[in-house]
C-alpha positions as CSV (number, residue, x, y, z in Angstrom):
1,M,-2.4,-6.6,27.4
2,K,-0.1,-5.0,24.5
3,Q,-0.4,-1.4,23.8
4,R,-0.9,-0.7,20.2
5,C,-1.4,2.3,17.9
6,F,-4.5,3.9,18.3
7,W,-6.2,2.7,15.0
8,V,-6.0,-0.8,15.9
9,T,-9.3,-2.2,16.6
10,D,-10.0,-5.6,18.6
11,S,-10.0,-7.4,15.4
12,K,-7.3,-10.3,15.4
13,L,-6.9,-9.6,11.8
14,Y,-6.0,-5.9,12.6
15,E,-3.6,-6.8,15.6
16,E,-2.0,-9.2,13.7
17,Y,-1.2,-6.8,10.5
18,H,-0.2,-4.3,12.8
19,D,2.0,-6.1,14.9
20,K,3.5,-8.3,12.0
21,E,3.4,-5.9,8.8
22,W,2.6,-2.4,9.1
23,G,5.5,-0.2,9.1
24,L,8.2,-3.2,8.5
25,P,10.6,-2.0,5.8
26,I,9.6,-3.9,2.5
27,F,12.2,-3.9,-0.2
28,D,10.7,-6.9,-2.3
29,D,8.9,-5.5,-5.7
30,A,6.3,-8.3,-5.4
31,T,5.3,-7.3,-2.0
32,L,5.6,-3.7,-2.9
33,F,3.2,-4.1,-5.7
34,E,0.7,-6.2,-3.4
35,F,0.6,-3.2,-1.1
36,L,0.4,-0.6,-3.8
37,I,-2.9,-2.4,-5.1
38,L,-4.4,-2.9,-1.7
39,E,-4.1,0.8,-0.8
40,T,-5.4,2.1,-4.2
41,F,-8.4,-0.2,-3.6
42,Q,-8.5,1.2,-0.2
43,A,-9.2,4.8,-1.4
44,G,-12.2,6.0,0.4
45,L,-12.8,3.0,2.4
46,S,-11.4,1.8,5.7
47,W,-8.4,-0.6,5.9
48,I,-10.2,-3.2,7.8
49,T,-12.4,-3.7,4.7
50,I,-9.3,-4.4,2.5
51,L,-7.6,-6.9,5.2
52,N,-11.0,-8.6,5.2
53,K,-11.0,-8.8,1.5
54,R,-7.2,-9.5,1.1
55,E,-7.0,-13.1,0.7
56,N,-10.1,-12.5,-2.0
57,F,-8.2,-10.1,-3.9
58,R,-4.7,-12.5,-3.8
59,K,-7.1,-15.2,-5.5
60,A,-8.8,-13.0,-7.7
61,F,-5.3,-10.8,-8.9
62,D,-3.2,-14.0,-9.4
63,N,-1.5,-13.8,-5.9
64,F,-0.7,-9.9,-7.1
65,D,1.5,-11.2,-10.1
66,Y,2.0,-8.0,-12.0
67,Q,3.5,-9.6,-15.0
68,K,0.0,-11.6,-15.4
69,I,-2.1,-8.7,-14.2
70,A,-0.4,-6.3,-16.9
71,T,-1.5,-8.5,-19.7
72,Y,-5.4,-9.3,-18.5
73,P,-7.7,-9.3,-21.2
74,E,-11.2,-7.8,-20.7
75,S,-12.8,-11.2,-20.2
76,K,-10.7,-10.9,-16.8
77,F,-11.5,-7.6,-16.1
78,Q,-15.4,-8.6,-16.7
79,S,-14.9,-11.5,-14.3
80,L,-13.2,-9.2,-11.8
81,L,-16.2,-6.8,-12.0
82,R,-18.2,-9.9,-10.9
83,D,-16.3,-11.1,-7.8
84,T,-18.2,-10.5,-5.0
85,G,-14.9,-11.2,-2.8
86,I,-13.3,-8.1,-3.8
87,I,-14.0,-4.5,-4.1
88,R,-15.7,-4.3,-7.5
89,N,-15.0,-0.6,-8.7
90,K,-14.5,-0.5,-12.5
91,L,-12.0,2.3,-12.4
92,K,-9.9,0.6,-9.5
93,I,-9.6,-2.6,-11.4
94,R,-8.9,-1.0,-14.7
95,S,-6.1,1.1,-12.5
96,A,-4.7,-2.2,-10.9
97,I,-4.2,-3.3,-14.4
98,H,-2.8,-0.2,-15.8
99,N,-0.5,0.2,-12.6
100,A,1.0,-3.2,-13.3
101,Q,2.1,-2.1,-16.7
102,V,3.5,0.9,-15.3
103,F,5.1,-0.7,-12.2
104,M,7.1,-2.8,-14.8
105,E,8.1,0.3,-17.0
106,V,9.8,1.6,-13.5
107,Q,11.4,-1.8,-13.1
108,Q,12.9,-1.8,-16.8
109,E,13.9,1.9,-16.4
110,L,15.4,1.8,-12.9
111,G,16.1,-1.9,-12.1
112,S,13.4,-2.5,-9.7
113,F,10.3,-0.7,-8.2
114,S,12.4,-0.9,-4.9
115,K,14.9,1.2,-5.8
116,F,12.7,4.0,-7.3
117,I,10.3,4.2,-4.1
118,W,13.0,3.7,-1.5
119,S,15.2,6.5,-3.2
120,Y,12.9,8.9,-1.8
121,V,14.4,8.4,1.6
122,N,17.7,7.0,0.7
123,E,16.7,3.7,1.6
124,T,16.4,4.6,5.1
125,P,12.9,4.5,6.9
126,I,11.7,8.0,8.5
127,H,11.4,7.3,12.3
128,N,8.6,9.5,13.6
129,K,7.9,10.3,17.3
130,F,4.2,10.9,17.6
131,Q,2.5,10.4,20.8
132,K,-1.2,11.0,19.9
133,R,-3.6,10.6,16.9
134,T,-4.0,14.0,16.2
135,E,-0.2,14.4,15.3
136,V,-0.1,11.4,12.8
137,P,-0.5,13.2,9.4
138,A,-2.6,12.0,6.4
139,T,-0.2,13.7,3.8
140,T,3.1,15.2,4.2
141,A,5.1,17.4,1.6
142,L,7.4,14.2,0.8
143,S,3.7,12.2,0.1
144,D,2.5,15.3,-2.1
145,T,6.4,14.7,-4.0
146,I,6.0,10.9,-4.4
147,S,2.2,11.2,-5.2
148,K,2.9,13.7,-7.9
149,D,6.1,11.5,-9.4
150,L,3.9,8.5,-9.4
151,K,1.1,10.4,-11.3
152,K,3.8,11.7,-13.8
153,R,4.7,8.1,-14.5
154,G,1.0,7.3,-15.0
155,F,0.1,5.6,-11.9
156,K,-3.5,5.9,-11.1
157,F,-5.4,6.1,-7.5
158,V,-2.1,7.2,-6.0
159,G,-3.1,10.9,-4.3
160,S,-1.1,12.2,-1.6
161,T,-3.3,10.5,0.8
162,V,-2.9,6.8,-0.6
163,T,0.8,7.5,-1.1
164,Y,1.3,8.6,2.6
165,A,-0.5,5.2,3.8
166,Y,1.4,3.3,1.4
167,M,4.7,4.7,2.8
168,Q,3.1,3.8,6.1
169,A,2.5,0.1,5.1
170,I,5.9,-0.5,3.4
171,G,7.8,1.0,6.4
172,M,9.0,4.1,4.5
173,V,7.8,5.9,7.5
174,N,7.6,4.2,10.9
175,D,4.5,5.8,12.3
176,H,4.1,3.5,15.2
177,T,3.1,5.8,18.3
178,T,5.5,6.2,21.1
179,N,3.0,4.3,23.3
180,C,2.7,1.5,20.9
181,F,5.0,-1.8,21.9
182,I,6.4,-2.0,18.4
183,Y,7.8,1.6,18.6
184,V,11.7,1.5,19.2
185,E,13.4,4.8,20.1
186,K,16.0,5.6,17.0
């Protein structure tokens, strides 16, 4: 049996996410936006809740097409509020629309969101060597900095905890514990 990180439950969905996505470096703007939206909806909830609804989110949010989302009319917002397949939080739905607009502003300014977010680590993932659950932080000085910068640009629901979870998800930090089969000594 494969040894995985402490947070992985016996859910096949969780295992697949851990084994094939979590912590792998992502540089594609479309995927970076998807994870940004999913992480902001996850705030205050468990990640498995988001994973269980991920396909519903894809359908509801036009496959996370930030160009479409940025122009959602009020009627689309209202239909999202009625969509039982997603998290129906008014503030989070509004923030997804708003964050799509800000995401594109960053792209226009810097050429890509990827260039912006990865510049914090010089395009090179941070490889931590955590052995136990208690060693893995919820926030770091870097997530504090990125969170402040995101907020200054106008992003919503991007506190330091959400930002650190985002950094883990997109592979900016490799927080697979040293006993996990995916962890590789760097």
